[in-house]
MIGUSE-162647 format. One record per residue: residue in one letter; y negated, x, z negated of N, C-alpha, C, CB in turn. Coordinates in steps of 0.001 Angstrom, whole numbers, plus 500000, padded with zeros to 6 digits. Each point is the difference from the previous one (the first is absolute). Glycine has a CB too. Example, Ala and Ser with C-alpha at 12.3 -4.5 7.8 and 13.67 -1.06 7.14 Angstrom:
BEGIN
<rec code="a" n_py="505690" n_px="513190" n_pz="492200" ca_py="498810" ca_px="499110" ca_pz="500000" c_py="498800" c_px="500900" c_pz="500000" cb_py="501173" cb_px="498108" cb_pz="498754"/>
<rec code="s" n_py="497777" n_px="501542" n_pz="501966" ca_py="498810" ca_px="500820" ca_pz="499940" c_py="498910" c_px="499230" c_pz="499270" cb_py="500628" cb_px="501184" cb_pz="502145"/>
***
This chain:
BEGIN
<rec code="x" n_py="878300" n_px="729691" n_pz="375966" ca_py="500045" ca_px="498845" ca_pz="499198" c_py="501202" c_px="499111" c_pz="500434" cb_py="497466" cb_px="500141" cb_pz="499661"/>
<rec code="x" n_py="502636" n_px="499721" n_pz="501592" ca_py="501047" ca_px="499095" ca_pz="500463" c_py="501448" c_px="500634" c_pz="500109" cb_py="498136" cb_px="498833" cb_pz="501246"/>
<rec code="x" n_py="501915" n_px="502508" n_pz="498840" ca_py="501226" ca_px="500618" ca_pz="500294" c_py="500970" c_px="499860" c_pz="498839" cb_py="498808" cb_px="501562" cb_pz="501506"/>
<rec code="x" n_py="500740" n_px="498342" n_pz="497220" ca_py="500909" ca_px="499941" ca_pz="498937" c_py="500076" c_px="498589" c_pz="499373" cb_py="499547" cb_px="502426" cb_pz="499618"/>
<rec code="x" n_py="499790" n_px="496661" n_pz="500927" ca_py="499996" ca_px="498645" ca_pz="499523" c_py="501356" c_px="499241" c_pz="500241" cb_py="497506" cb_px="500024" cb_pz="500430"/>
<rec code="x" n_py="502873" n_px="499263" n_pz="498516" ca_py="501235" ca_px="499232" ca_pz="500145" c_py="499777" c_px="498781" c_pz="500936" cb_py="500728" cb_px="500749" cb_pz="497663"/>
<rec code="x" n_py="500014" n_px="499120" n_pz="503316" ca_py="499959" ca_px="498794" ca_pz="500933" c_py="500724" c_px="498957" c_pz="499525" cb_py="499762" cb_px="501304" cb_pz="501797"/>
<rec code="x" n_py="499559" n_px="497536" n_pz="497953" ca_py="500664" ca_px="498849" ca_pz="499400" c_py="500348" c_px="498978" c_pz="501116" cb_py="498735" cb_px="500367" cb_pz="497777"/>
<rec code="x" n_py="502078" n_px="498700" n_pz="501901" ca_py="500402" ca_px="499045" ca_pz="500927" c_py="498763" c_px="499029" c_pz="500264" cb_py="502511" cb_px="500222" cb_pz="499204"/>
<rec code="x" n_py="497351" n_px="499267" n_pz="502047" ca_py="498874" ca_px="499218" ca_pz="500354" c_py="500332" c_px="498510" c_pz="499901" cb_py="499202" cb_px="501854" cb_pz="501482"/>
<rec code="x" n_py="499975" n_px="497428" n_pz="497846" ca_py="500098" ca_px="498587" ca_pz="499873" c_py="498636" c_px="499407" c_pz="500556" cb_py="501657" cb_px="500180" cb_pz="497915"/>
<rec code="x" n_py="498423" n_px="499090" n_pz="503168" ca_py="498890" ca_px="499311" ca_pz="500543" c_py="499771" c_px="498701" c_pz="499145" cb_py="500477" cb_px="500984" cb_pz="502373"/>
<rec code="x" n_py="498301" n_px="498822" n_pz="497228" ca_py="499697" ca_px="498882" ca_pz="499133" c_py="499126" c_px="499068" c_pz="500811" cb_py="500175" cb_px="501385" cb_pz="497853"/>
<rec code="x" n_py="500019" n_px="497347" n_pz="502112" ca_py="499319" ca_px="498990" ca_pz="500757" c_py="498622" c_px="499808" c_pz="499435" cb_py="502153" cb_px="498891" cb_pz="500564"/>
<rec code="x" n_py="496940" n_px="500583" n_pz="500182" ca_py="498653" ca_px="499639" ca_pz="499609" c_py="498934" c_px="500607" c_pz="500783" cb_py="500851" cb_px="499718" cb_pz="497870"/>
<rec code="x" n_py="497952" n_px="499682" n_pz="502214" ca_py="498943" ca_px="500446" ca_pz="500724" c_py="498650" c_px="499602" c_pz="499354" cb_py="501480" cb_px="499901" cb_pz="502002"/>
<rec code="x" n_py="497554" n_px="500838" n_pz="498231" ca_py="498694" ca_px="499663" ca_pz="499393" c_py="499413" c_px="498726" c_pz="500691" cb_py="499577" cb_px="502505" cb_pz="499445"/>
<rec code="x" n_py="499792" n_px="496660" n_pz="499771" ca_py="499551" ca_px="498777" ca_pz="500538" c_py="499017" c_px="500270" c_pz="501187" cb_py="500330" cb_px="498893" cb_pz="497707"/>
<rec code="x" n_py="499672" n_px="500178" n_pz="503268" ca_py="499025" ca_px="500203" ca_pz="501162" c_py="498610" c_px="500018" c_pz="499542" cb_py="501521" cb_px="498886" cb_pz="501520"/>
<rec code="x" n_py="497648" n_px="502058" n_pz="498844" ca_py="498673" ca_px="500157" ca_pz="499725" c_py="499668" c_px="500698" c_pz="498637" cb_py="499744" cb_px="498013" cb_pz="501435"/>
<rec code="x" n_py="501420" n_px="502321" n_pz="497845" ca_py="499726" ca_px="500749" ca_pz="498763" c_py="499787" c_px="501469" c_pz="500254" cb_py="501344" cb_px="498356" cb_pz="498764"/>
<rec code="x" n_py="497728" n_px="502192" n_pz="500619" ca_py="499726" ca_px="501509" ca_pz="500081" c_py="500995" c_px="500699" c_pz="499169" cb_py="497549" cb_px="499696" cb_pz="500340"/>
<rec code="x" n_py="503320" n_px="501109" n_pz="500324" ca_py="501024" ca_px="500688" ca_pz="499292" c_py="499476" c_px="501410" c_pz="499535" cb_py="501784" cb_px="498713" cb_pz="501365"/>
<rec code="x" n_py="499101" n_px="502095" n_pz="498082" ca_py="499535" ca_px="501224" ca_pz="499453" c_py="499589" c_px="501097" c_pz="501101" cb_py="501504" cb_px="499434" cb_pz="497990"/>
<rec code="x" n_py="498824" n_px="500294" n_pz="503213" ca_py="499678" ca_px="500883" ca_pz="501157" c_py="498701" c_px="499593" c_pz="500695" cb_py="502450" cb_px="500383" cb_pz="500331"/>
<rec code="x" n_py="497173" n_px="498333" n_pz="499510" ca_py="498800" ca_px="499442" ca_pz="500673" c_py="500397" c_px="498620" c_pz="500588" cb_py="499057" cb_px="502376" cb_pz="500571"/>
<rec code="x" n_py="499796" n_px="496947" n_pz="499816" ca_py="500170" ca_px="498582" ca_pz="500430" c_py="500827" c_px="499869" c_pz="501294" cb_py="497787" cb_px="499475" cb_pz="498919"/>
<rec code="x" n_py="502234" n_px="501499" n_pz="501904" ca_py="500747" ca_px="499825" ca_pz="501341" c_py="501402" c_px="500332" c_pz="499884" cb_py="498017" cb_px="500536" cb_pz="501227"/>
<rec code="x" n_py="502517" n_px="499895" n_pz="497602" ca_py="501362" ca_px="500420" ca_pz="499845" c_py="500926" c_px="498906" c_pz="499616" cb_py="499153" cb_px="502145" cb_pz="499408"/>
<rec code="x" n_py="502020" n_px="497773" n_pz="501154" ca_py="501060" ca_px="499099" ca_pz="499545" c_py="501191" c_px="500766" c_pz="499503" cb_py="499231" cb_px="498298" cb_pz="501606"/>
<rec code="x" n_py="501406" n_px="501207" n_pz="497405" ca_py="501192" ca_px="500731" ca_pz="499411" c_py="501143" c_px="499846" c_pz="500957" cb_py="499271" cb_px="499596" cb_pz="497598"/>
<rec code="x" n_py="501412" n_px="501464" n_pz="502777" ca_py="501088" ca_px="499977" ca_pz="500958" c_py="501301" c_px="500430" c_pz="499357" cb_py="498383" cb_px="500458" cb_pz="501825"/>
<rec code="x" n_py="501566" n_px="500054" n_pz="497009" ca_py="501245" ca_px="500483" ca_pz="499317" c_py="499819" c_px="500231" c_pz="498494" cb_py="500655" cb_px="501084" cb_pz="502152"/>
<rec code="x" n_py="500290" n_px="498543" n_pz="497102" ca_py="500048" ca_px="500236" ca_pz="498503" c_py="501401" c_px="500568" c_pz="499699" cb_py="498321" cb_px="498045" cb_pz="499437"/>
<rec code="x" n_py="501728" n_px="503192" n_pz="499945" ca_py="501201" ca_px="500717" ca_pz="499719" c_py="500147" c_px="500359" c_pz="498614" cb_py="499935" cb_px="500800" cb_pz="502166"/>
<rec code="x" n_py="501259" n_px="498961" n_pz="497263" ca_py="500304" ca_px="500336" ca_pz="498667" c_py="500263" c_px="501441" c_pz="499830" cb_py="500853" cb_px="497797" cb_pz="499707"/>
<rec code="x" n_py="498649" n_px="502878" n_pz="499173" ca_py="500350" ca_px="501341" ca_pz="499621" c_py="500831" c_px="499943" c_pz="498858" cb_py="498013" cb_px="500900" cb_pz="500882"/>
<rec code="x" n_py="503216" n_px="499635" n_pz="499146" ca_py="500959" ca_px="499894" ca_pz="498905" c_py="500620" c_px="501344" c_pz="499691" cb_py="500464" cb_px="497647" cb_pz="500643"/>
<rec code="x" n_py="499889" n_px="502416" n_pz="498027" ca_py="500777" ca_px="501179" ca_pz="499459" c_py="501158" c_px="499383" c_pz="499275" cb_py="497965" cb_px="501584" cb_pz="499735"/>
<rec code="x" n_py="503231" n_px="498907" n_pz="500627" ca_py="501253" ca_px="499554" ca_pz="499259" c_py="500103" c_px="498499" c_pz="499866" cb_py="499939" cb_px="502112" cb_pz="498716"/>
<rec code="x" n_py="499614" n_px="497261" n_pz="502410" ca_py="500060" ca_px="498420" ca_pz="500040" c_py="498893" c_px="499330" c_pz="499309" cb_py="502391" cb_px="500134" cb_pz="500043"/>
<rec code="x" n_py="496665" n_px="500586" n_pz="499336" ca_py="498886" ca_px="499351" ca_pz="499278" c_py="498720" c_px="500182" c_pz="500860" cb_py="501092" cb_px="500448" cb_pz="497665"/>
<rec code="x" n_py="498276" n_px="498462" n_pz="502604" ca_py="498728" ca_px="500107" ca_pz="500797" c_py="498940" c_px="500580" c_pz="499184" cb_py="500589" cb_px="498070" cb_pz="501346"/>
<rec code="x" n_py="498687" n_px="502975" n_pz="499201" ca_py="498893" ca_px="500761" ca_pz="499431" c_py="498723" c_px="499855" c_pz="500644" cb_py="501576" cb_px="501495" cb_pz="499346"/>
<rec code="x" n_py="498424" n_px="498013" n_pz="501877" ca_py="498793" ca_px="499940" ca_pz="500772" c_py="500060" c_px="499081" c_pz="501178" cb_py="499596" cb_px="502238" cb_pz="499272"/>
<rec code="x" n_py="499327" n_px="497615" n_pz="501432" ca_py="499867" ca_px="499280" ca_pz="501231" c_py="499147" c_px="500641" c_pz="501047" cb_py="500340" cb_px="498073" cb_pz="498679"/>
<rec code="x" n_py="500142" n_px="502068" n_pz="502463" ca_py="499206" ca_px="500559" ca_pz="501161" c_py="499572" c_px="498846" c_pz="500859" cb_py="501269" cb_px="502204" cb_pz="500009"/>
<rec code="x" n_py="497468" n_px="497651" n_pz="500268" ca_py="499511" ca_px="499044" ca_pz="500880" c_py="499393" c_px="500554" c_pz="501217" cb_py="499695" cb_px="498641" cb_pz="498128"/>
<rec code="x" n_py="500540" n_px="500796" n_pz="503020" ca_py="499550" ca_px="500466" ca_pz="501338" c_py="499149" c_px="498846" c_pz="500639" cb_py="502129" cb_px="501547" cb_pz="500310"/>
<rec code="x" n_py="496657" n_px="498863" n_pz="500171" ca_py="499138" ca_px="499049" ca_pz="500695" c_py="499670" c_px="500434" c_pz="501360" cb_py="499089" cb_px="499342" cb_pz="497899"/>
<rec code="x" n_py="500469" n_px="499738" n_pz="502914" ca_py="499576" ca_px="500349" ca_pz="501411" c_py="498859" c_px="499175" c_pz="500373" cb_py="502272" cb_px="500624" cb_pz="500664"/>
<rec code="x" n_py="496741" n_px="500011" n_pz="500071" ca_py="498818" ca_px="499320" ca_pz="500585" c_py="500039" c_px="500083" c_pz="501461" cb_py="498660" cb_px="500505" cb_pz="498038"/>
<rec code="x" n_py="501530" n_px="498392" n_pz="502626" ca_py="499996" ca_px="499975" ca_pz="501505" c_py="498584" c_px="500334" c_pz="500524" cb_py="501880" cb_px="498230" cb_pz="500025"/>
<rec code="x" n_py="497072" n_px="501486" n_pz="499201" ca_py="498660" ca_px="500242" ca_pz="500554" c_py="499671" c_px="501511" c_pz="499973" cb_py="499254" cb_px="497682" cb_pz="499224"/>
<rec code="x" n_py="501361" n_px="503158" n_pz="499816" ca_py="499714" ca_px="501406" ca_pz="499933" c_py="501165" c_px="500831" c_pz="500539" cb_py="498517" cb_px="499564" cb_pz="498038"/>
<rec code="x" n_py="502714" n_px="499866" n_pz="502108" ca_py="501225" ca_px="500700" ca_pz="500357" c_py="500469" c_px="501013" c_pz="498941" cb_py="499332" cb_px="499690" cb_pz="502366"/>
<rec code="x" n_py="500190" n_px="500056" n_pz="496378" ca_py="500473" ca_px="500830" ca_pz="498879" c_py="500988" c_px="499326" c_pz="499141" cb_py="497892" cb_px="501100" cb_pz="500022"/>
<rec code="x" n_py="502980" n_px="499806" n_pz="499364" ca_py="500909" ca_px="499557" ca_pz="498967" c_py="499403" c_px="500487" c_pz="498693" cb_py="502068" cb_px="500049" cb_pz="501532"/>
<rec code="x" n_py="498286" n_px="499231" n_pz="497352" ca_py="499536" ca_px="500438" ca_pz="498675" c_py="501172" c_px="499884" c_pz="499038" cb_py="497598" cb_px="499263" cb_pz="500463"/>
<rec code="x" n_py="502476" n_px="501572" n_pz="498511" ca_py="501113" ca_px="499824" ca_pz="499002" c_py="499439" c_px="500293" c_pz="498573" cb_py="501815" cb_px="500700" cb_pz="501763"/>
<rec code="x" n_py="498904" n_px="498684" n_pz="497295" ca_py="499738" ca_px="500180" ca_pz="498537" c_py="501276" c_px="500011" c_pz="499236" cb_py="497815" cb_px="498883" cb_pz="500211"/>
<rec code="x" n_py="502251" n_px="501760" n_pz="498768" ca_py="501147" ca_px="499963" ca_pz="499040" c_py="499531" c_px="499494" c_pz="498610" cb_py="501121" cb_px="501948" cb_pz="501249"/>
<rec code="x" n_py="499596" n_px="497025" n_pz="498306" ca_py="499714" ca_px="499436" ca_pz="498621" c_py="501145" c_px="500325" c_pz="499080" cb_py="498637" cb_px="498104" cb_pz="500956"/>
<rec code="x" n_py="501068" n_px="502200" n_pz="497793" ca_py="501129" ca_px="500008" ca_pz="499058" c_py="500593" c_px="498605" c_pz="499707" cb_py="498962" cb_px="502021" cb_pz="498996"/>
<rec code="x" n_py="502242" n_px="497992" n_pz="500494" ca_py="500718" ca_px="498731" ca_pz="499668" c_py="500696" c_px="500195" c_pz="498661" cb_py="500363" cb_px="499405" cb_pz="502471"/>
<rec code="x" n_py="499823" n_px="499514" n_pz="496840" ca_py="500683" ca_px="500002" ca_pz="498684" c_py="499196" c_px="500871" c_pz="498983" cb_py="502293" cb_px="499681" cb_pz="501166"/>
<rec code="x" n_py="498368" n_px="501349" n_pz="498287" ca_py="499395" ca_px="500853" ca_pz="499027" c_py="498942" c_px="500874" c_pz="500673" cb_py="502116" cb_px="499974" cb_pz="498629"/>
<rec code="x" n_py="497835" n_px="500143" n_pz="502648" ca_py="499046" ca_px="500818" ca_pz="500675" c_py="498806" c_px="499229" c_pz="500547" cb_py="501862" cb_px="501489" cb_pz="500538"/>
<rec code="x" n_py="498123" n_px="497136" n_pz="499242" ca_py="498940" ca_px="499206" ca_pz="500461" c_py="498837" c_px="500011" c_pz="498898" cb_py="501697" cb_px="498538" cb_pz="501415"/>
<rec code="x" n_py="497043" n_px="501550" n_pz="499118" ca_py="498856" ca_px="499969" ca_pz="499097" c_py="500101" c_px="501092" c_pz="498873" cb_py="499791" cb_px="497496" cb_pz="500498"/>
<rec code="x" n_py="500871" n_px="503585" n_pz="499844" ca_py="500146" ca_px="501135" ca_pz="498974" c_py="499710" c_px="501277" c_pz="500818" cb_py="501834" cb_px="498780" cb_pz="498457"/>
<rec code="x" n_py="497469" n_px="502082" n_pz="500964" ca_py="499712" ca_px="501323" ca_pz="500726" c_py="501286" c_px="500694" c_pz="500168" cb_py="497690" cb_px="500255" cb_pz="499046"/>
<rec code="x" n_py="502715" n_px="499965" n_pz="502191" ca_py="501262" ca_px="500698" ca_pz="500306" c_py="499822" c_px="500519" c_pz="501431" cb_py="501482" cb_px="498512" cb_pz="498422"/>
<rec code="x" n_py="499391" n_px="502389" n_pz="502035" ca_py="499896" ca_px="500646" ca_pz="501318" c_py="500301" c_px="498897" c_pz="501071" cb_py="500728" cb_px="502364" cb_pz="499051"/>
<rec code="x" n_py="498337" n_px="497495" n_pz="501848" ca_py="500191" ca_px="499102" ca_pz="501201" c_py="499519" c_px="500736" c_pz="501207" cb_py="499704" cb_px="497885" cb_pz="498653"/>
<rec code="x" n_py="500958" n_px="502018" n_pz="502513" ca_py="499629" ca_px="500632" ca_pz="501171" c_py="500290" c_px="499154" c_pz="501255" cb_py="500381" cb_px="502132" cb_pz="498807"/>
<rec code="x" n_py="498915" n_px="498098" n_pz="502212" ca_py="500196" ca_px="499326" ca_pz="501239" c_py="499626" c_px="500938" c_pz="501171" cb_py="499550" cb_px="497769" cb_pz="498860"/>
<rec code="x" n_py="501318" n_px="502246" n_pz="502172" ca_py="499811" ca_px="500867" ca_pz="501193" c_py="500190" c_px="499089" c_pz="501271" cb_py="500877" cb_px="502170" cb_pz="498723"/>
<rec code="x" n_py="498297" n_px="498037" n_pz="502210" ca_py="500049" ca_px="499312" ca_pz="501270" c_py="499691" c_px="500970" c_pz="501158" cb_py="499321" cb_px="497853" cb_pz="498841"/>
<rec code="x" n_py="501323" n_px="501958" n_pz="502316" ca_py="499817" ca_px="500767" ca_pz="501193" c_py="500491" c_px="499266" c_pz="501207" cb_py="500189" cb_px="502036" cb_pz="498677"/>
<rec code="x" n_py="499466" n_px="498488" n_pz="502470" ca_py="500665" ca_px="499456" ca_pz="501303" c_py="501447" c_px="500460" c_pz="499885" cb_py="497835" cb_px="500125" cb_pz="501553"/>
<rec code="x" n_py="502996" n_px="499196" n_pz="499252" ca_py="501440" ca_px="500247" ca_pz="500046" c_py="500289" c_px="501431" c_pz="500359" cb_py="500385" cb_px="497641" cb_pz="500632"/>
<rec code="x" n_py="498739" n_px="503021" n_pz="500074" ca_py="500223" ca_px="501441" ca_pz="500351" c_py="499461" c_px="501044" c_pz="498944" cb_py="499857" cb_px="499237" cb_pz="502414"/>
<rec code="x" n_py="499740" n_px="500138" n_pz="496452" ca_py="499572" ca_px="500872" ca_pz="498887" c_py="498523" c_px="500316" c_pz="500068" cb_py="502273" cb_px="500984" cb_pz="499934"/>
<rec code="x" n_py="496996" n_px="498740" n_pz="501163" ca_py="498580" ca_px="500312" ca_pz="500061" c_py="499133" c_px="499033" c_pz="499262" cb_py="500428" cb_px="501027" cb_pz="502129"/>
<rec code="x" n_py="498335" n_px="499297" n_pz="497601" ca_py="499081" ca_px="499112" ca_pz="499289" c_py="500320" c_px="499695" c_pz="498591" cb_py="499587" cb_px="499078" cb_pz="502095"/>
<rec code="x" n_py="501147" n_px="501790" n_pz="497225" ca_py="500386" ca_px="499622" ca_pz="498653" c_py="498892" c_px="499878" c_pz="499025" cb_py="502045" cb_px="501061" cb_pz="500466"/>
<rec code="x" n_py="498062" n_px="497978" n_pz="498698" ca_py="499012" ca_px="499748" ca_pz="498992" c_py="500836" c_px="499654" c_pz="498700" cb_py="498139" cb_px="499150" cb_pz="501753"/>
<rec code="x" n_py="501335" n_px="501387" n_pz="497104" ca_py="500746" ca_px="499714" ca_pz="498731" c_py="499051" c_px="499952" c_pz="498736" cb_py="502061" cb_px="501161" cb_pz="501048"/>
<rec code="x" n_py="498451" n_px="498159" n_pz="498006" ca_py="499360" ca_px="499974" ca_pz="498730" c_py="501012" c_px="500020" c_pz="498868" cb_py="498110" cb_px="498785" cb_pz="501031"/>
<rec code="x" n_py="501737" n_px="501983" n_pz="497998" ca_py="500971" ca_px="500076" ca_pz="498910" c_py="499322" c_px="500587" c_pz="498740" cb_py="501913" cb_px="500281" cb_pz="501685"/>
<rec code="x" n_py="498592" n_px="499220" n_pz="497196" ca_py="499402" ca_px="500495" ca_pz="498687" c_py="500434" c_px="498984" c_pz="498951" cb_py="497911" cb_px="501150" cb_pz="501100"/>
<rec code="x" n_py="501545" n_px="499085" n_pz="497668" ca_py="500318" ca_px="499106" ca_pz="498917" c_py="499012" c_px="498879" c_pz="500028" cb_py="500979" cb_px="501839" cb_pz="498619"/>
<rec code="x" n_py="499405" n_px="497058" n_pz="501871" ca_py="499168" ca_px="498763" ca_pz="500119" c_py="500524" c_px="498859" c_pz="499135" cb_py="499422" cb_px="500673" cb_pz="502332"/>
<rec code="x" n_py="499636" n_px="498487" n_pz="497263" ca_py="500394" ca_px="498876" ca_pz="499143" c_py="500591" c_px="498878" c_pz="500888" cb_py="498172" cb_px="500592" cb_pz="498275"/>
<rec code="x" n_py="501195" n_px="499098" n_pz="502822" ca_py="500354" ca_px="498833" ca_pz="500850" c_py="500763" c_px="500352" c_pz="501225" cb_py="498018" cb_px="498919" cb_pz="499186"/>
<rec code="x" n_py="501373" n_px="501949" n_pz="501684" ca_py="500638" ca_px="500302" ca_pz="501297" c_py="499446" c_px="501265" c_pz="500574" cb_py="500359" cb_px="497591" cb_pz="500420"/>
<rec code="x" n_py="500456" n_px="502997" n_pz="500555" ca_py="499560" ca_px="501083" ca_pz="500843" c_py="499587" c_px="499411" c_pz="501345" cb_py="501524" cb_px="501664" cb_pz="498818"/>
<rec code="x" n_py="497457" n_px="498920" n_pz="501791" ca_py="499516" ca_px="499517" ca_pz="501289" c_py="498741" c_px="499193" c_pz="499823" cb_py="502320" cb_px="499972" cb_pz="500879"/>
<rec code="x" n_py="497220" n_px="499315" n_pz="500134" ca_py="500684" ca_px="499929" ca_pz="501280" c_py="499815" c_px="501205" c_pz="500847" cb_py="499740" cb_px="497627" cb_pz="499895"/>
<rec code="x" n_py="501254" n_px="502565" n_pz="500952" ca_py="499894" ca_px="501105" ca_pz="501041" c_py="500212" c_px="499385" c_pz="501357" cb_py="500860" cb_px="501787" cb_pz="498402"/>
<rec code="x" n_py="498542" n_px="498824" n_pz="502663" ca_py="499987" ca_px="499407" ca_pz="501262" c_py="500443" c_px="500917" c_pz="501066" cb_py="498267" cb_px="498586" cb_pz="499221"/>
<rec code="x" n_py="502251" n_px="500840" n_pz="501920" ca_py="500297" ca_px="500860" ca_pz="501194" c_py="499778" c_px="499068" c_pz="501199" cb_py="501760" cb_px="501562" cb_pz="498782"/>
<rec code="x" n_py="497611" n_px="499011" n_pz="502185" ca_py="499820" ca_px="499364" ca_pz="501303" c_py="501206" c_px="500215" c_pz="500885" cb_py="497548" cb_px="500315" cb_pz="499801"/>
<rec code="x" n_py="503150" n_px="498646" n_pz="500542" ca_py="501293" ca_px="500108" ca_pz="500701" c_py="500153" c_px="498782" c_pz="500942" cb_py="501055" cb_px="501290" cb_pz="498020"/>
<rec code="x" n_py="497957" n_px="498383" n_pz="502806" ca_py="500244" ca_px="498854" ca_pz="500893" c_py="501072" c_px="500297" c_pz="501047" cb_py="497633" cb_px="499301" cb_pz="499653"/>
<rec code="x" n_py="503280" n_px="499757" n_pz="500387" ca_py="501145" ca_px="500145" ca_pz="501048" c_py="501083" c_px="501025" c_pz="499601" cb_py="498322" cb_px="499430" cb_pz="501803"/>
<rec code="x" n_py="501577" n_px="501051" n_pz="496935" ca_py="500979" ca_px="500968" ca_pz="499429" c_py="500625" c_px="499495" c_pz="498793" cb_py="498746" cb_px="501808" cb_pz="500896"/>
<rec code="x" n_py="502315" n_px="498895" n_pz="498717" ca_py="500747" ca_px="499758" ca_pz="498676" c_py="499322" c_px="500811" c_pz="498974" cb_py="502240" cb_px="499585" cb_pz="501086"/>
<rec code="x" n_py="497996" n_px="500128" n_pz="497608" ca_py="499488" ca_px="500810" ca_pz="498932" c_py="501111" c_px="500406" c_pz="499104" cb_py="497829" cb_px="498875" cb_pz="500128"/>
<rec code="x" n_py="501962" n_px="502147" n_pz="499095" ca_py="500810" ca_px="500486" ca_pz="498889" c_py="499135" c_px="499606" c_pz="498727" cb_py="501177" cb_px="502045" cb_pz="501390"/>
<rec code="x" n_py="499511" n_px="497479" n_pz="497552" ca_py="499288" ca_px="499726" ca_pz="498797" c_py="500905" c_px="500219" c_pz="498801" cb_py="498545" cb_px="498375" cb_pz="501217"/>
<rec code="x" n_py="500888" n_px="502057" n_pz="497684" ca_py="500732" ca_px="500309" ca_pz="498801" c_py="499265" c_px="499590" c_pz="498783" cb_py="501044" cb_px="501839" cb_pz="501152"/>
<rec code="x" n_py="499611" n_px="497534" n_pz="497910" ca_py="499425" ca_px="499601" ca_pz="498657" c_py="500719" c_px="500668" c_pz="498884" cb_py="499348" cb_px="497808" cb_pz="500899"/>
<rec code="x" n_py="499946" n_px="502699" n_pz="498140" ca_py="500601" ca_px="500815" ca_pz="498892" c_py="499497" c_px="499363" c_pz="498652" cb_py="500065" cb_px="502241" cb_pz="501464"/>
<rec code="x" n_py="500905" n_px="497369" n_pz="497666" ca_py="499633" ca_px="499446" ca_pz="498671" c_py="501284" c_px="499901" c_pz="499209" cb_py="497992" cb_px="498674" cb_pz="500900"/>
<rec code="x" n_py="502191" n_px="502128" n_pz="498059" ca_py="499148" ca_px="501084" ca_pz="499568" c_py="500404" c_px="501305" c_pz="500816" cb_py="499739" cb_px="498908" cb_pz="497595"/>
<rec code="x" n_py="499754" n_px="502213" n_pz="501879" ca_py="500321" ca_px="501262" ca_pz="500752" c_py="501507" c_px="500130" c_pz="500202" cb_py="497951" cb_px="501139" cb_pz="499033"/>
<rec code="x" n_py="502310" n_px="499338" n_pz="502121" ca_py="501419" ca_px="500313" ca_pz="500494" c_py="500820" c_px="498693" c_pz="500319" cb_py="499977" cb_px="502164" cb_pz="498559"/>
<rec code="x" n_py="499420" n_px="496625" n_pz="501345" ca_py="500646" ca_px="498821" ca_pz="500432" c_py="499184" c_px="499365" c_pz="501171" cb_py="500979" cb_px="499661" cb_pz="497642"/>
<rec code="x" n_py="499670" n_px="500222" n_pz="503536" ca_py="499213" ca_px="499495" ca_pz="501134" c_py="500849" c_px="499145" c_pz="500944" cb_py="498532" cb_px="502023" cb_pz="499831"/>
<rec code="x" n_py="500772" n_px="497395" n_pz="500979" ca_py="500603" ca_px="499229" ca_pz="501252" c_py="499229" c_px="500642" c_pz="501232" cb_py="500509" cb_px="497576" cb_pz="498692"/>
<rec code="x" n_py="500317" n_px="502777" n_pz="502217" ca_py="499375" ca_px="500570" ca_pz="501268" c_py="500526" c_px="499300" c_pz="501136" cb_py="499729" cb_px="502205" cb_pz="499050"/>
<rec code="x" n_py="499431" n_px="497435" n_pz="501884" ca_py="500324" ca_px="499263" ca_pz="501238" c_py="499497" c_px="500736" c_pz="501145" cb_py="499936" cb_px="497868" cb_pz="498863"/>
<rec code="x" n_py="500844" n_px="502416" n_pz="502114" ca_py="499618" ca_px="500785" ca_pz="501122" c_py="500028" c_px="499046" c_pz="501243" cb_py="500931" cb_px="502210" cb_pz="498923"/>
<rec code="x" n_py="498115" n_px="497960" n_pz="502034" ca_py="499888" ca_px="499273" ca_pz="501230" c_py="500167" c_px="498496" c_pz="499725" cb_py="500875" cb_px="502007" cb_pz="501292"/>
<rec code="x" n_py="498164" n_px="497430" n_pz="497907" ca_py="499953" ca_px="498631" ca_pz="499691" c_py="498646" c_px="499333" c_pz="500482" cb_py="501554" cb_px="500507" cb_pz="498022"/>
<rec code="x" n_py="498340" n_px="498233" n_pz="501937" ca_py="498899" ca_px="499186" ca_pz="500315" c_py="499345" c_px="500588" c_pz="501372" cb_py="499626" cb_px="499391" cb_pz="497377"/>
<rec code="x" n_py="501223" n_px="500669" n_pz="503649" ca_py="499643" ca_px="500440" ca_pz="501272" c_py="499159" c_px="498918" c_pz="500719" cb_py="502080" cb_px="501444" cb_pz="500056"/>
<rec code="x" n_py="496848" n_px="498975" n_pz="500501" ca_py="499208" ca_px="499042" ca_pz="500687" c_py="499163" c_px="500597" c_pz="501035" cb_py="500023" cb_px="498679" cb_pz="498054"/>
***
């Protein structure tokens, strides 16, 4: 799935979930990264990465954006440790988002990829090291 995906430019978007709010990964998770997925300069999706210091796990989801938001279309998300182990993924024709997927990586970097729609992705290697 990831070998033929188009890698898009990465845009880090500001913002964080309000303190105490239960996010899509669970109540102990805080959002640590938001990345734009784009094709030919047009944003098509959003990859969100979360971390829980109490569990040592990272979590990721991919949402559609623009004409792909709230519309059934291909969405995918992949997460693993920076060395490629512990990979977890979710992909399919979803209306809202793919995921959440989790990896336990305390003290390690992670690799994460968001896909929306098919063949359009953003992939980050060795990020969110902790």
